[in-house]
C-alpha positions in Angstrom: 1.6 -18.2 -14.2 2.6 -18.0 -10.7 5.6 -16.2 -9.2 6.0 -16.6 -5.0 8.7 -14.6 -3.6 10.0 -14.0 0.5 9.9 -10.3 -0.2 8.3 -8.1 -2.8 11.3 -6.8 -4.0 12.3 -10.5 -4.8 8.2 -10.4 -6.8 9.0 -7.3 -8.7 12.5 -8.7 -10.0 10.7 -11.6 -11.4 7.6 -9.6 -12.7 9.7 -7.1 -14.4 11.6 -9.9 -15.7 8.9 -11.6 -16.9 6.8 -9.1 -18.6 9.7 -7.6 -20.5 11.0 -11.1 -21.8 7.4 -12.7 -22.4 4.7 -10.2 -22.1 3.3 -8.8 -25.4 2.7 -4.9 -26.5 -0.9 -3.8 -25.8 -2.2 -0.6 -26.7 -4.2 1.1 -23.7 -5.9 4.7 -22.9 -2.6 5.4 -21.0 -0.6 4.1 -23.6 1.7 1.5 -25.2 2.8 -1.4 -23.0 3.6 -5.1 -22.3 1.4 -7.3 -20.8 1.4 -10.4 -18.8 -2.4 -12.0 -18.1 -3.5 -14.1 -15.7 -0.9 -13.7 -12.9 -0.9 -14.7 -9.6 1.6 -13.3 -7.0 2.1 -14.9 -3.7 4.1 -13.0 -1.0 5.7 -15.4 1.7 6.1 -13.1 4.3 3.3 -10.1 4.1 5.5 -7.6 6.1 8.2 -8.0 3.8 6.2 -5.4 1.9 8.8 -2.5 1.5 11.0 -2.3 -1.5 14.8 -1.9 0.2 15.8 -0.7 -3.5 17.0 2.8 -4.3 14.4 2.9 -7.1 11.1 1.7 -5.5 11.8 2.2 -1.7 8.7 4.4 -1.1 7.6 3.8 2.1 6.5 7.6 2.8 4.1 7.4 -0.1 2.9 3.4 0.3 1.8 4.6 4.1 0.4 7.6 2.9 -1.8 5.9 0.5 -2.9 3.4 3.1 -3.6 6.0 5.6 -6.0 7.3 3.0 -7.6 4.2 2.8 -7.6 4.1 6.3 -9.2 7.0 6.6 -12.3 6.6 5.0 -12.4 9.0 1.9 -11.4 10.0 -1.3 -10.3 13.3 -1.1 -8.3 14.7 -3.8 -6.1 16.6 -1.7 -5.3 14.1 1.0 -3.6 11.8 -1.8 -1.9 14.7 -4.0 0.1 15.3 -0.2 1.7 12.1 -1.0 1.6 11.7 -4.2 1.3 14.5 -6.8 -0.1 14.1 -10.0 -3.0 11.8 -8.9 -4.9 15.1 -10.1 -5.4 13.8 -14.2 -7.5 11.2 -12.0 -10.5 13.3 -10.6 -13.5 13.6 -12.6 -14.5 16.8 -10.0 -10.9 18.0 -9.2 -11.8 17.2 -5.7 -12.4 13.6 -5.4 -10.5 10.7 -6.8 -14.1 8.3 -8.1 -12.3 5.5 -7.5 -10.8 6.0 -4.2 -10.7 2.7 -1.8 -11.5 4.2 1.4 -15.7 4.8 1.0 -15.4 1.3 -1.0 -13.9 -0.4 2.2 -15.8 1.6 5.2 -19.2 2.8 3.4 -19.9 1.1 -0.1 -22.5 2.5 -1.5 -23.2 5.3 1.4 -23.6 2.8 3.9 -22.1 -0.8 3.9 -18.7 -0.8 6.2 -17.5 -4.1 4.5 -14.4 -4.0 7.0 -16.6 -4.4 10.3 -18.8 -7.1 8.1 -16.3 -9.2 7.2 -14.3 -8.7 10.8 -18.2 -10.2 12.0 -18.5 -12.8 9.8 -14.7 -14.3 10.4 -15.6 -13.7 14.5 -19.1 -15.9 14.1 -17.6 -19.0 11.7 -13.7 -19.0 11.3 -13.8 -21.3 9.1 -16.2 -19.2 6.6 -15.2 -18.5 2.6 -18.0 -15.7 2.4 -15.3 -12.8 3.5 -15.4 -10.7 0.6 -14.3 -7.3 0.0 -15.6 -6.0 -3.0 -14.6 -2.9 -4.6 -15.1 -3.1 -8.3 -18.6 -2.4 -9.1 -21.3 -2.6 -11.9 -22.1 1.1 -11.6 -18.4 2.0 -12.3 -18.6 1.1 -16.3 -22.1 2.6 -16.6 -20.4 6.1 -17.8 -16.5 7.0 -18.3 -14.4 7.7 -15.0 -10.8 9.6 -14.9 -10.0 6.5 -12.1 -11.8 3.4 -11.8 -11.0 0.5 -9.4 -8.7 -1.4 -10.2 -9.3 -4.2 -7.5 -12.3 -6.5 -8.3 -12.4 -8.1 -4.3 -10.1 -9.2 -1.4 -11.1 -12.2 0.1 -10.2 -13.2 3.6 -9.5 -17.0 4.6 -8.5 -18.2 8.3 -7.0 -21.6 8.5 -5.1 -22.9 11.2 -5.7 -20.0 12.7 -4.1 -18.1 10.1 -5.2 -15.1 8.0 -4.4 -15.7 4.4 -5.8 -12.7 2.3 -6.6 -13.2 -1.6 -6.9 -10.2 -4.2 -8.0 -10.2 -7.8 -6.9 -7.5 -9.7 -8.6 -6.5 -12.8 -5.8 -4.4 -14.3 -2.4 -3.6 -12.6 0.5 -1.4 -13.3 3.6 -3.3 -12.3 6.0 -0.3 -11.8 3.6 1.9 -9.9 0.4 0.4 -8.7 1.9 -3.1 -7.3 4.4 -1.9 -4.8 1.7 0.4 -3.4 -1.2 -2.3 -3.7 1.4 -5.2 -1.7 1.7 -2.3 1.1 -1.6 -1.4 1.6 -3.6 -4.7 1.2 -0.9 -6.5 3.4 -0.8 -4.1 5.9 -4.6 -4.4 5.9 -4.2 -7.7 6.5 -2.0 -7.2 9.6 -4.5 -5.0 11.2 -7.3 -7.8 10.1 -5.3 -10.9 11.6 -4.9 -8.6 14.6 -8.4 -7.8 15.5 -9.3 -11.6 15.2 -6.8 -12.5 16.9 -5.4 -14.7 14.6 -1.7 -15.3 13.2 -0.8 -13.5 9.6 -0.7 -15.8 7.2 0.4 -15.3 3.5 -0.6 -12.8 0.7 -1.7 -13.6 -2.5 -2.2 -11.4 -5.3 -4.2 -12.2 -8.6 -4.3 -10.1 -11.8 -6.0 -10.1 -15.0 -3.3 -8.2 -16.3 -0.3 -7.6 -15.0 1.9 -4.5 -17.4 4.7 -2.3 -17.7 3.9 1.3 -19.1 6.7 2.2 -22.1 7.6 5.5 -20.7 9.2 3.0 -17.5 10.7 1.0 -19.1 14.0 3.0 -18.1 13.3 3.2 -14.6 12.0 -0.8 -14.3 15.6 -1.5 -15.9 17.2 1.0 -13.1 15.0 -1.1 -10.8 17.1 -4.7 -12.3 20.0 -3.2 -12.8 20.6 -2.5 -8.7 20.9 -6.4 -8.1 19.9 -8.6 -5.3 18.3 -7.1 -2.2 17.8 -8.7 1.6 15.6 -11.4 1.5 15.1 -11.5 5.6 14.5 -7.4 6.7 10.4 -7.0 6.7 8.2 -4.3 8.6 8.4 -5.0 12.7 5.2 -7.0 13.9 2.4 -5.0 14.7 1.6 -5.5 18.7 -0.8 -8.0 19.0 -4.1 -6.8 20.5 -7.0 -4.4 19.1 -5.1 -2.1 16.6 -7.9 0.0 15.6 -7.5 2.9 18.7 -3.7 3.2 17.3 -5.0 3.3 13.7 -7.5 6.1 14.9 -4.3 8.1 17.0 -2.4 7.7 14.0 -5.1 9.4 11.0 -5.0 12.2 13.9 -1.5 12.6 13.2 -1.2 12.5 10.3 -3.9 15.0 9.4 -2.4 17.4 11.8 1.3 16.9 10.1 -0.1 16.9 6.7 -2.0 20.3 7.7 1.3 21.8 9.1 0.5 21.4 12.7 2.9 20.3 15.2 2.4 16.7 17.0 4.7 15.5 19.8 4.8 11.8 19.6 5.2 10.9 23.0 1.8 12.6 24.1 0.1 10.4 21.3 0.2 7.5 23.7 0.8 5.2 20.5 3.2 2.5 21.2 7.0 1.7 19.4 5.4 0.5 16.4 3.0 3.4 15.8 4.6 5.8 17.2 7.4 5.4 14.5 5.0 5.4 11.8 4.0 8.9 13.1 7.8 9.9 12.9 7.6 8.8 9.3 5.1 11.2 9.0 7.3 13.9 10.2 10.0 12.8 8.4 8.3 13.1 5.2 6.5 16.3 6.5 9.7 17.7 6.8 11.3 20.4 4.6 14.9 20.3 7.2 17.9 17.9 6.9 19.1 18.4 10.7 14.9 18.1 11.2 14.7 15.1 9.9 18.1 13.4 11.2 16.9 14.6 14.5 13.3 13.1 13.9 15.1 9.8 12.9 17.3 9.6 16.0 14.6 8.8 18.0 13.3 6.3 15.8 12.7 2.8 17.9 12.9 0.4 14.7 15.9 0.1 12.2 14.1 -1.0 9.8 13.2 2.6 8.2 17.2 4.0 8.3 17.5 4.2 4.7 14.6 5.8 3.8 15.0 8.6 6.2 18.4 9.0 4.9 16.8 9.2 1.3 14.8 12.0 2.4 17.2 14.0 4.2 19.2 13.7 0.8 16.9 15.0 -1.1 15.5 17.6 1.7 18.9 18.9 1.0 19.1 18.6 -2.8 15.9 20.7 -3.2 17.5 23.4 -0.5 20.7 23.5 -2.5 
């Protein structure tokens, strides 16, 4: 089955409807689910990676998980800050065995796969060998609470556009898919800027695309929200080498997550990256007034709805 849409919301809506209509019931380790096999999703505009819905508008956890990968770590406390309950997937209470950060940057403890594909594509633009491996043969030698769902990611440059192809062995369409698309397309854009290429399209293939029965009510709520704009996307990442900005963003993220103050104007970041720091500050704030103040400094208005939603959540918590 092939589904091609302009935005992540268009993809989610169509995928949810098809799973519920044509899927088969399967009993898995995590419970009963409805599954479609052999699904390929195409996101025509990878910058349209953020859901604009009330149900799945999760910019903060999507950004947090992406930075978890870019920080080259699989530490539990990092991802728990953004996605509570992740501890149930830890073997040792400290790390996540299947965390992608070390797999991207320190595969087998030494192979930086990101640097490898950049070198390869820089040397030979037309190569078909720029493949990043995330699932490893040793992952099924003994049981783990979390094993990589992503098998591989391939990068292909054609007509100076960087395309990304992701292959998943298994994909939770409600919880996992929106985060996967956000993280991988964000990485795709980073690599496009690194290579001086334009951003191409994103393809996402999965052997098992499924919805767990425990999420049916949330899926139906998403579907009842109605049509969402197909024109709003994240701003374009600035041209030039993005890695110095990624490093500064990661430094700011760690300080904010650990409760330290960050003055955005002193980070030396451009507007695009500074807005991401402000989003992290907003997520870390427990005061509505502070959230509104930080939000007023945002350069892009793309994030306004998420900021307002966060402010309302904080207000309800404070009673």
